[in-house]
Biopython code that builds the backbone (N, CA, C, O; Angstrom):
import numpy as np
from Bio.PDB.StructureBuilder import StructureBuilder

atoms = [
    (1, "MET", "N", (124.610, 98.637, 81.955)),
    (1, "MET", "CA", (124.075, 97.910, 83.109)),
    (1, "MET", "C", (123.365, 96.650, 82.627)),
    (1, "MET", "O", (122.493, 96.730, 81.762)),
    (2, "ASN", "N", (123.717, 95.511, 83.162)),
    (2, "ASN", "CA", (123.129, 94.228, 82.788)),
    (2, "ASN", "C", (122.110, 93.794, 83.835)),
    (2, "ASN", "O", (122.395, 92.933, 84.667)),
    (3, "ALA", "N", (120.928, 94.390, 83.790)),
    (3, "ALA", "CA", (119.884, 94.037, 84.750)),
    (3, "ALA", "C", (119.351, 92.644, 84.430)),
    (3, "ALA", "O", (119.272, 92.244, 83.269)),
    (4, "LYS", "N", (118.987, 91.914, 85.482)),
    (4, "LYS", "CA", (118.474, 90.557, 85.311)),
    (4, "LYS", "C", (117.028, 90.498, 85.766)),
    (4, "LYS", "O", (116.668, 91.002, 86.830)),
    (5, "LEU", "N", (116.220, 89.879, 84.945)),
    (5, "LEU", "CA", (114.836, 89.647, 85.316)),
    (5, "LEU", "C", (114.758, 88.511, 86.330)),
    (5, "LEU", "O", (114.065, 88.618, 87.342)),
    (6, "ALA", "N", (115.479, 87.416, 86.049)),
    (6, "ALA", "CA", (115.444, 86.248, 86.937)),
    (6, "ALA", "C", (116.772, 85.495, 86.886)),
    (6, "ALA", "O", (117.426, 85.425, 85.846)),
    (7, "CYS", "N", (117.151, 84.935, 88.029)),
    (7, "CYS", "CA", (118.331, 84.070, 88.127)),
    (7, "CYS", "C", (117.908, 82.795, 88.850)),
    (7, "CYS", "O", (117.318, 82.860, 89.928)),
    (8, "LEU", "N", (118.205, 81.644, 88.266)),
    (8, "LEU", "CA", (117.924, 80.352, 88.893)),
    (8, "LEU", "C", (119.247, 79.655, 89.119)),
    (8, "LEU", "O", (120.076, 79.567, 88.213)),
    (9, "ARG", "N", (119.446, 79.156, 90.336)),
    (9, "ARG", "CA", (120.670, 78.453, 90.657)),
    (9, "ARG", "C", (120.339, 77.150, 91.395)),
    (9, "ARG", "O", (119.685, 77.165, 92.438)),
    (10, "ASP", "N", (120.792, 76.047, 90.849)),
    (10, "ASP", "CA", (120.651, 74.714, 91.463)),
    (10, "ASP", "C", (119.209, 74.386, 91.848)),
    (10, "ASP", "O", (118.960, 73.863, 92.934)),
    (11, "VAL", "N", (118.271, 74.689, 90.971)),
    (11, "VAL", "CA", (116.855, 74.456, 91.261)),
    (11, "VAL", "C", (116.498, 73.000, 90.974)),
    (11, "VAL", "O", (116.843, 72.459, 89.924)),
    (12, "VAL", "N", (115.804, 72.376, 91.921)),
    (12, "VAL", "CA", (115.291, 71.015, 91.763)),
    (12, "VAL", "C", (113.829, 71.024, 92.175)),
    (12, "VAL", "O", (113.485, 71.567, 93.225)),
    (13, "HIS", "N", (112.973, 70.434, 91.370)),
    (13, "HIS", "CA", (111.557, 70.308, 91.711)),
    (13, "HIS", "C", (111.164, 68.863, 91.455)),
    (13, "HIS", "O", (111.495, 68.303, 90.410)),
    (14, "GLN", "N", (110.464, 68.259, 92.399)),
    (14, "GLN", "CA", (110.090, 66.859, 92.217)),
    (14, "GLN", "C", (108.706, 66.588, 92.767)),
    (14, "GLN", "O", (108.223, 67.279, 93.665)),
    (15, "TYR", "N", (108.081, 65.569, 92.208)),
    (15, "TYR", "CA", (106.793, 65.070, 92.670)),
    (15, "TYR", "C", (107.014, 63.665, 93.187)),
    (15, "TYR", "O", (107.476, 62.795, 92.449)),
    (16, "ALA", "N", (106.687, 63.436, 94.447)),
    (16, "ALA", "CA", (106.903, 62.132, 95.102)),
    (16, "ALA", "C", (108.343, 61.688, 94.885)),
    (16, "ALA", "O", (109.266, 62.404, 95.274)),
    (17, "LYS", "N", (108.558, 60.535, 94.280)),
    (17, "LYS", "CA", (109.919, 60.040, 94.071)),
    (17, "LYS", "C", (110.492, 60.430, 92.717)),
    (17, "LYS", "O", (111.676, 60.216, 92.457)),
    (18, "LYS", "N", (109.658, 61.002, 91.854)),
    (18, "LYS", "CA", (110.109, 61.338, 90.510)),
    (18, "LYS", "C", (110.718, 62.739, 90.491)),
    (18, "LYS", "O", (110.030, 63.719, 90.778)),
    (19, "VAL", "N", (111.994, 62.836, 90.157)),
    (19, "VAL", "CA", (112.633, 64.136, 90.014)),
    (19, "VAL", "C", (112.255, 64.676, 88.648)),
    (19, "VAL", "O", (112.631, 64.116, 87.619)),
    (20, "CYS", "N", (111.503, 65.775, 88.649)),
    (20, "CYS", "CA", (111.012, 66.322, 87.385)),
    (20, "CYS", "C", (112.058, 67.196, 86.708)),
    (20, "CYS", "O", (112.149, 67.210, 85.481)),
    (21, "ARG", "N", (112.832, 67.909, 87.474)),
    (21, "ARG", "CA", (113.834, 68.787, 86.909)),
    (21, "ARG", "C", (115.145, 68.548, 87.611)),
    (21, "ARG", "O", (115.208, 68.597, 88.840)),
    (22, "LYS", "N", (116.168, 68.297, 86.874)),
    (22, "LYS", "CA", (117.494, 68.197, 87.455)),
    (22, "LYS", "C", (118.009, 69.608, 87.699)),
    (22, "LYS", "O", (117.343, 70.580, 87.343)),
    (23, "ARG", "N", (119.152, 69.726, 88.283)),
    (23, "ARG", "CA", (119.690, 71.041, 88.611)),
    (23, "ARG", "C", (119.907, 71.903, 87.374)),
    (23, "ARG", "O", (120.376, 71.433, 86.337)),
    (24, "ILE", "N", (119.557, 73.163, 87.510)),
    (24, "ILE", "CA", (119.813, 74.167, 86.478)),
    (24, "ILE", "C", (120.905, 75.070, 87.048)),
    (24, "ILE", "O", (120.688, 75.727, 88.066)),
    (25, "CYS", "N", (122.038, 75.112, 86.426)),
    (25, "CYS", "CA", (123.140, 75.922, 86.946)),
    (25, "CYS", "C", (123.194, 77.264, 86.249)),
    (25, "CYS", "O", (123.353, 77.335, 85.030)),
    (26, "ASN", "N", (123.063, 78.320, 87.017)),
    (26, "ASN", "CA", (123.273, 79.683, 86.553)),
    (26, "ASN", "C", (122.449, 80.080, 85.331)),
    (26, "ASN", "O", (122.990, 80.628, 84.371)),
    (27, "LEU", "N", (121.168, 79.813, 85.361)),
    (27, "LEU", "CA", (120.282, 80.301, 84.311)),
    (27, "LEU", "C", (119.918, 81.731, 84.655)),
    (27, "LEU", "O", (119.335, 81.991, 85.707)),
    (28, "GLU", "N", (120.256, 82.658, 83.776)),
    (28, "GLU", "CA", (119.945, 84.064, 83.988)),
    (28, "GLU", "C", (119.111, 84.576, 82.819)),
    (28, "GLU", "O", (119.463, 84.380, 81.656)),
    (29, "VAL", "N", (118.006, 85.234, 83.145)),
    (29, "VAL", "CA", (117.133, 85.817, 82.143)),
    (29, "VAL", "C", (117.312, 87.334, 82.229)),
    (29, "VAL", "O", (116.873, 87.952, 83.199)),
    (30, "PRO", "N", (117.954, 87.939, 81.223)),
    (30, "PRO", "CA", (118.172, 89.377, 81.270)),
    (30, "PRO", "C", (116.889, 90.162, 81.014)),
    (30, "PRO", "O", (115.970, 89.670, 80.360)),
    (31, "CYS", "N", (116.837, 91.379, 81.534)),
    (31, "CYS", "CA", (115.717, 92.272, 81.257)),
    (31, "CYS", "C", (115.747, 92.691, 79.795)),
    (31, "CYS", "O", (116.787, 92.630, 79.138)),
    (32, "ARG", "N", (114.603, 93.113, 79.300)),
    (32, "ARG", "CA", (114.452, 93.613, 77.929)),
    (32, "ARG", "C", (114.784, 92.572, 76.865)),
    (32, "ARG", "O", (115.276, 92.906, 75.787)),
    (33, "LEU", "N", (114.513, 91.323, 77.175)),
    (33, "LEU", "CA", (114.759, 90.251, 76.220)),
    (33, "LEU", "C", (113.594, 89.278, 76.295)),
    (33, "LEU", "O", (113.184, 88.896, 77.391)),
    (34, "MET", "N", (113.061, 88.873, 75.170)),
    (34, "MET", "CA", (111.980, 87.894, 75.152)),
    (34, "MET", "C", (112.587, 86.497, 75.129)),
    (34, "MET", "O", (113.451, 86.206, 74.302)),
    (35, "VAL", "N", (112.142, 85.643, 76.022)),
    (35, "VAL", "CA", (112.631, 84.264, 76.079)),
    (35, "VAL", "C", (111.440, 83.322, 76.072)),
    (35, "VAL", "O", (110.313, 83.724, 76.358)),
    (36, "GLY", "N", (111.699, 82.073, 75.745)),
    (36, "GLY", "CA", (110.655, 81.068, 75.765)),
    (36, "GLY", "C", (111.223, 79.715, 76.125)),
    (36, "GLY", "O", (112.390, 79.432, 75.855)),
    (37, "PHE", "N", (110.408, 78.884, 76.730)),
    (37, "PHE", "CA", (110.786, 77.508, 77.031)),
    (37, "PHE", "C", (110.159, 76.627, 75.964)),
    (37, "PHE", "O", (108.951, 76.681, 75.735)),
    (38, "ILE", "N", (110.974, 75.824, 75.320)),
    (38, "ILE", "CA", (110.500, 74.953, 74.252)),
    (38, "ILE", "C", (110.799, 73.511, 74.623)),
    (38, "ILE", "O", (111.907, 73.201, 75.061)),
    (39, "GLY", "N", (109.830, 72.633, 74.454)),
    (39, "GLY", "CA", (110.050, 71.228, 74.726)),
    (39, "GLY", "C", (108.747, 70.460, 74.672)),
    (39, "GLY", "O", (107.670, 71.052, 74.591)),
    (40, "PRO", "N", (108.844, 69.134, 74.717)),
    (40, "PRO", "CA", (107.641, 68.304, 74.659)),
    (40, "PRO", "C", (106.829, 68.397, 75.947)),
    (40, "PRO", "O", (107.286, 68.945, 76.950)),
    (41, "ASP", "N", (105.626, 67.856, 75.898)),
    (41, "ASP", "CA", (104.756, 67.831, 77.075)),
    (41, "ASP", "C", (105.433, 67.102, 78.228)),
    (41, "ASP", "O", (106.091, 66.079, 78.035)),
    (42, "GLY", "N", (105.261, 67.646, 79.427)),
    (42, "GLY", "CA", (105.721, 66.959, 80.626)),
    (42, "GLY", "C", (107.174, 67.171, 81.006)),
    (42, "GLY", "O", (107.679, 66.471, 81.884)),
    (43, "VAL", "N", (107.863, 68.113, 80.376)),
    (43, "VAL", "CA", (109.277, 68.301, 80.721)),
    (43, "VAL", "C", (109.506, 69.409, 81.749)),
    (43, "VAL", "O", (110.624, 69.570, 82.239)),
    (44, "GLY", "N", (108.451, 70.185, 82.086)),
    (44, "GLY", "CA", (108.584, 71.151, 83.166)),
    (44, "GLY", "C", (108.555, 72.613, 82.786)),
    (44, "GLY", "O", (108.945, 73.462, 83.588)),
    (45, "LYS", "N", (108.110, 72.928, 81.601)),
    (45, "LYS", "CA", (108.052, 74.331, 81.188)),
    (45, "LYS", "C", (107.135, 75.130, 82.116)),
    (45, "LYS", "O", (107.509, 76.208, 82.579)),
    (46, "SER", "N", (105.972, 74.622, 82.382)),
    (46, "SER", "CA", (105.026, 75.321, 83.260)),
    (46, "SER", "C", (105.526, 75.370, 84.695)),
    (46, "SER", "O", (105.298, 76.356, 85.397)),
    (47, "ASP", "N", (106.204, 74.319, 85.139)),
    (47, "ASP", "CA", (106.758, 74.312, 86.497)),
    (47, "ASP", "C", (107.783, 75.423, 86.678)),
    (47, "ASP", "O", (107.774, 76.122, 87.691)),
    (48, "PHE", "N", (108.663, 75.586, 85.699)),
    (48, "PHE", "CA", (109.672, 76.629, 85.824)),
    (48, "PHE", "C", (109.060, 78.020, 85.800)),
    (48, "PHE", "O", (109.475, 78.885, 86.571)),
    (49, "THR", "N", (108.082, 78.254, 84.933)),
    (49, "THR", "CA", (107.463, 79.573, 84.920)),
    (49, "THR", "C", (106.691, 79.817, 86.217)),
    (49, "THR", "O", (106.653, 80.947, 86.703)),
    (50, "ALA", "N", (106.074, 78.777, 86.784)),
    (50, "ALA", "CA", (105.373, 78.923, 88.065)),
    (50, "ALA", "C", (106.360, 79.194, 89.207)),
    (50, "ALA", "O", (106.053, 79.971, 90.111)),
    (51, "LEU", "N", (107.525, 78.570, 89.176)),
    (51, "LEU", "CA", (108.544, 78.838, 90.193)),
    (51, "LEU", "C", (109.046, 80.276, 90.098)),
    (51, "LEU", "O", (109.207, 80.949, 91.116)),
    (52, "ILE", "N", (109.289, 80.742, 88.888)),
    (52, "ILE", "CA", (109.759, 82.114, 88.700)),
    (52, "ILE", "C", (108.694, 83.111, 89.140)),
    (52, "ILE", "O", (109.018, 84.135, 89.741)),
    (53, "ALA", "N", (107.415, 82.821, 88.847)),
    (53, "ALA", "CA", (106.317, 83.711, 89.219)),
    (53, "ALA", "C", (105.989, 83.651, 90.704)),
    (53, "ALA", "O", (105.283, 84.521, 91.213)),
    (54, "GLY", "N", (106.489, 82.637, 91.407)),
    (54, "GLY", "CA", (106.213, 82.503, 92.835)),
    (54, "GLY", "C", (104.928, 81.758, 93.137)),
    (54, "GLY", "O", (104.477, 81.747, 94.283)),
    (55, "VAL", "N", (104.328, 81.134, 92.130)),
    (55, "VAL", "CA", (103.096, 80.381, 92.327)),
    (55, "VAL", "C", (103.384, 79.036, 92.984)),
    (55, "VAL", "O", (102.583, 78.548, 93.781)),
    (56, "ARG", "N", (104.515, 78.442, 92.656)),
    (56, "ARG", "CA", (104.944, 77.190, 93.291)),
    (56, "ARG", "C", (106.068, 77.492, 94.268)),
    (56, "ARG", "O", (106.884, 78.388, 94.051)),
    (57, "ARG", "N", (106.090, 76.727, 95.342)),
    (57, "ARG", "CA", (107.139, 76.874, 96.346)),
    (57, "ARG", "C", (108.400, 76.157, 95.879)),
    (57, "ARG", "O", (108.352, 75.009, 95.436)),
    (58, "ILE", "N", (109.519, 76.849, 95.985)),
    (58, "ILE", "CA", (110.787, 76.253, 95.593)),
    (58, "ILE", "C", (111.170, 75.184, 96.620)),
    (58, "ILE", "O", (111.113, 75.424, 97.826)),
    (59, "GLN", "N", (111.555, 74.016, 96.137)),
    (59, "GLN", "CA", (111.919, 72.908, 97.025)),
    (59, "GLN", "C", (113.412, 72.896, 97.327)),
    (59, "GLN", "O", (113.833, 72.590, 98.443)),
    (60, "GLN", "N", (114.192, 73.229, 96.327)),
    (60, "GLN", "CA", (115.640, 73.194, 96.507)),
    (60, "GLN", "C", (116.274, 74.167, 95.516)),
    (60, "GLN", "O", (115.855, 74.240, 94.360)),
    (61, "GLY", "N", (117.260, 74.897, 95.956)),
    (61, "GLY", "CA", (117.957, 75.829, 95.095)),
    (61, "GLY", "C", (117.617, 77.263, 95.458)),
    (61, "GLY", "O", (117.117, 77.541, 96.548)),
    (62, "HIS", "N", (117.896, 78.172, 94.529)),
    (62, "HIS", "CA", (117.705, 79.605, 94.777)),
    (62, "HIS", "C", (117.159, 80.267, 93.515)),
    (62, "HIS", "O", (117.683, 80.070, 92.419)),
    (63, "ILE", "N", (116.108, 81.047, 93.684)),
    (63, "ILE", "CA", (115.528, 81.810, 92.586)),
    (63, "ILE", "C", (115.444, 83.264, 93.021)),
    (63, "ILE", "O", (114.935, 83.577, 94.097)),
    (64, "GLU", "N", (115.947, 84.137, 92.176)),
    (64, "GLU", "CA", (115.879, 85.569, 92.427)),
    (64, "GLU", "C", (115.174, 86.213, 91.235)),
    (64, "GLU", "O", (115.546, 85.988, 90.083)),
    (65, "VAL", "N", (114.143, 87.025, 91.532)),
    (65, "VAL", "CA", (113.395, 87.698, 90.472)),
    (65, "VAL", "C", (113.380, 89.187, 90.794)),
    (65, "VAL", "O", (113.000, 89.592, 91.892)),
    (66, "LEU", "N", (113.796, 89.994, 89.827)),
    (66, "LEU", "CA", (113.868, 91.450, 89.981)),
    (66, "LEU", "C", (114.638, 91.857, 91.239)),
    (66, "LEU", "O", (114.278, 92.824, 91.909)),
    (67, "GLY", "N", (115.684, 91.122, 91.547)),
    (67, "GLY", "CA", (116.559, 91.454, 92.655)),
    (67, "GLY", "C", (116.124, 90.952, 94.020)),
    (67, "GLY", "O", (116.814, 91.207, 95.007)),
    (68, "GLY", "N", (114.996, 90.242, 94.110)),
    (68, "GLY", "CA", (114.521, 89.724, 95.396)),
    (68, "GLY", "C", (114.272, 88.235, 95.363)),
    (68, "GLY", "O", (114.122, 87.651, 94.290)),
    (69, "ASN", "N", (114.225, 87.608, 96.540)),
    (69, "ASN", "CA", (113.944, 86.181, 96.642)),
    (69, "ASN", "C", (112.487, 85.903, 96.353)),
    (69, "ASN", "O", (112.060, 84.749, 96.391)),
]
sb = StructureBuilder()
sb.init_structure("model")
sb.init_model(0)
sb.init_chain("A")
sb.init_seg("    ")
for serial, (resi, resn, name, xyz) in enumerate(atoms, 1):
    if name == "N":
        sb.init_residue(resn, " ", resi, " ")
    sb.init_atom(name, np.array(xyz, "f"), 0.0, 1.0, " ", f" {name:<3s}", serial, name[0])
structure = sb.get_structure()
């Protein structure tokens, strides 16, 4: 069984006119696997974790965590 912790499809998040994240196609985070976001300051690592956690409201796209929206 390939359980998924999170699935992100076509997610876009932006502040004012600046698009911070372009579309992410079919990012799936499987259960029982440690993952990390690596990158320089300001590229959206915290935004994506906040979207997955439900702390930020999704603006565009679809996020499913543990089988629910």
